[in-house]
N, C-alpha and C positions, 0 to 999 in steps of 0.2 A: 842276645836280644830276648827280652821277656815276651811272654805270650801277648800282653797288651800292645807292645810295640809292634809285634808281627801282625796282629789283627788289624791295627790301624794302618800299617803300611800296605797290607793287601787291599783294604777298603779304598785307600787313596789311589792305588795303582789301577784298581778296577774302575774307579770314577774317571780317571784320565783316559783309560782304554775306551770306555763307553762314549766319552766325548769325541775321541778320535774317530769312532765309527760313523760319525756324522760328517766327517771332513772328506774332501776329495782333493787330489793334487791340483785340480782346476781352481780350487779356492785359493791356493797359494799363488797360482799364476795370475788370478784376478787381482790379488793384492799387489803383485809386482807391476801390473799394468796401470793401476790407479792407487799409488802408495800414499797420497797426501794424508787422507784421514787416518790411516794406520800409523804413519810417522808422527802426526800430531798427538795421537793417543798415547804413543810411547813416551812423549815428553813428560806429562804429569806422572805417568806410571813408573818410569825408570829414572827420572832425574829430579823433578820438582818435589814429589812426595818423599822419596828417600832422603834428599838433602834437607828438606824441611824437617823431617822426623829427627835426623841427626842433630840439627840445630836446636830442636825442641829438647832433646835429651841433655844437651849442654846447658840450656837455659834453666830447665826446671829441676834439675838434680834429683831425678826420680830414683827409686830403688833399682839396683843394677839389673836384676832379673826382669823388671818391667821394661827398662830401656832395651835390654836384649831382645825381649819379645816384640817390641815395636820395630826395632831394626836389628836383625840377628847379629850383625857385626857392626858395632859402634866403636868410635875411636877415642872417646873421652876416658880418662884414667880409671874411673870407678868401674865402668863396664868392662874395660880391657882387663883390669886386674881380676874381676870375677870370672871372666871367660878363661883366663889363664889357669885358675884353680880347677876348672873342669878339664883342662888338658885336651881341648878340642883341636883336632887336626883338620885344617881347611880341606884337605883332600877327602875326608869323610863327608863333608857337606856336598861336594861335587858327586861323590858316589851316591848319596841319598837322592840328589836331584836326578841323576841318571836313572836310578831304579824306580823312582816314584813318578817321574815325569817323561823323560826322553824315551825310555824303553817301551812303556805301555802306549805312548803316542805313536811310535814307529809300528808297533804290532797292530794297533788299531787301523792305521792307514793301510798296512799290508793286507789285512783281512778284508777290508772294504774293496780293495783293488782286485784281489783274487777270488773272493767268495762274496760277491755283493748281496746275494739273496740271503745268505746266512747272517751277514752283517745287519741287514735291514730287519730280520726277524728278532735278533737278540738285543738290538740297540736300546729300545725303550725299556724293556724289563730290567736290563742290566743297569741302565742309568737310574731308574727308580730305586732299585735295590741299593746301589752304592750311595745315593743321596739319603735314603732313609737310614742306612747303616751308619753313615757319618753323623747325622743328627742324633741318632741314638747314642753313639759314642760320646758326643758332646754332652747330651742330657745326663747320661749315666755318670759321666765324670763329675758333672756339677752336683748331682745327687749324692755321689760318694763323698764330696767335700761340702755337703750342705751346711756344715757349721759355719762356712764362710759366707753363706748367702744371707747376709745381714745388711743393715743400713751402712755398715762400714764398706761395703762393696760399691756403694753409689759413686764415690770419687773415681774408682777404676772404670765404671761404666761411663761416667762423664768423660773421662780421658779418651775412651774408645769412640764415643760419639763425636767428640771434637776432632779426633784424628781422622775418622771416616768423612766427616763433613769437609775437612780441608782437602782431602782427595777429590771429592766431588766438586768443590769449588775450583780447584786447580784445573780439573778437566773442562769445566764450563768456561772459565776465563781463557784458557789456552786455545780452545777450539773457536771461541768468539774472536780472539785476536787474529787467528789464522783464516778467518772468513769461511768456515765450513757451513754447509747447509744445516737447517734445523735438525733433520734426522741424524746427520753425522755428528752434530754438536751434542745431541742428547746421548748418542752412543758413546762418545768419548767421555762425557760426564760420568755415565754409569761405569765405564772402564776405570776411570780415575778413583772411584770409591769401592770397586769390587776387587779386594785383594784376596789372594789364595790362602785363606785362613786354614783350610784343610791341609795344604802342603806345609804351612808353618807348624801345624800340630804334629804332622809327621816328622819333620826335622827336630822339633822339640822333644818328641818321644824317643826318637832314635839317638840323637846326638847330645841332648841335654837332660837325659834321664828323667823326662817328664816333670821338669821343675814346675812346682805348683803355681808360682806367680806367672810364669810364662804361659802355662796351660790356660789359666783364667783369662788373660788378655786375649789369646788366640781364640778361645771358645766364645767370649763375648763378641769379638770381631766377627766370628763365623755366623753368629745369630743376628747382630745388629746390621751388618751390611746387606743382609737379605731384607730386613725391615726397611731400611733407607731406600734401597733400590726399587722395591715394590712400591713404596710410597711415592717416589718420583714418577714411576711408570703410571700409576693411577692418576696422579696429578696432571701429567701430560695428556693422558687419554681424555681426562675431563676437559682440559683446555681445548683440545682438538674438537671434541664433541660440541662445545659451546661455540667455537668458531665456525664449525660447519652449520650449526643451526642459525647462526647470525647471518651467514652468507645465503642460506636458503630463504631467509626472510627479507633479504635486501632487494 
């Protein structure tokens, strides 16, 4: 593992650990008691968007590494052949997921349970550090490959925007069909468009030798989904404010 891969892995593990410090076992019990919104949120996240992405890779015939970045394991021949040349062992992917996701999550939950005061003290600075470090990693990577930051990158950015918008739309439609409340529907919509681009970058760095095309897709995703999510949040806040003002004048 190169120094770059190790640093990114540690940053991502730290980010997951800091998020876990905000969780309690009661949070999971609360989900178990009222699972509807969570289950509805899983549909676009784990079924509709992955299947839609796979169908898009079949229909659009994109470069193999771009397809692989959109969905790390695709089944169309071009991507399958490209992945075979990398000799990727599926067990390595699971090991990466365990090291970058499951282990820091479990450690964070354990620390919060055993040392709540320490957990509360380090939660915010650790979260801020990991977020800034991840953004710095993405920005530095783009600066390093700044020769690619030309108008030729616009189609790739457009692909990311459409891909992200489809996730948001799937979350909005699914939650509406299932009759969720406005607050839950908004949460599911955001969840549909908020993909773990950081984890994708970690897997790409460790398992795909930091393939440039894949890194660009994941980096653009990491930036754009923040823009789209914040834009939606601001829009909904403005709608709520106008509605409140209207009710006060009624």
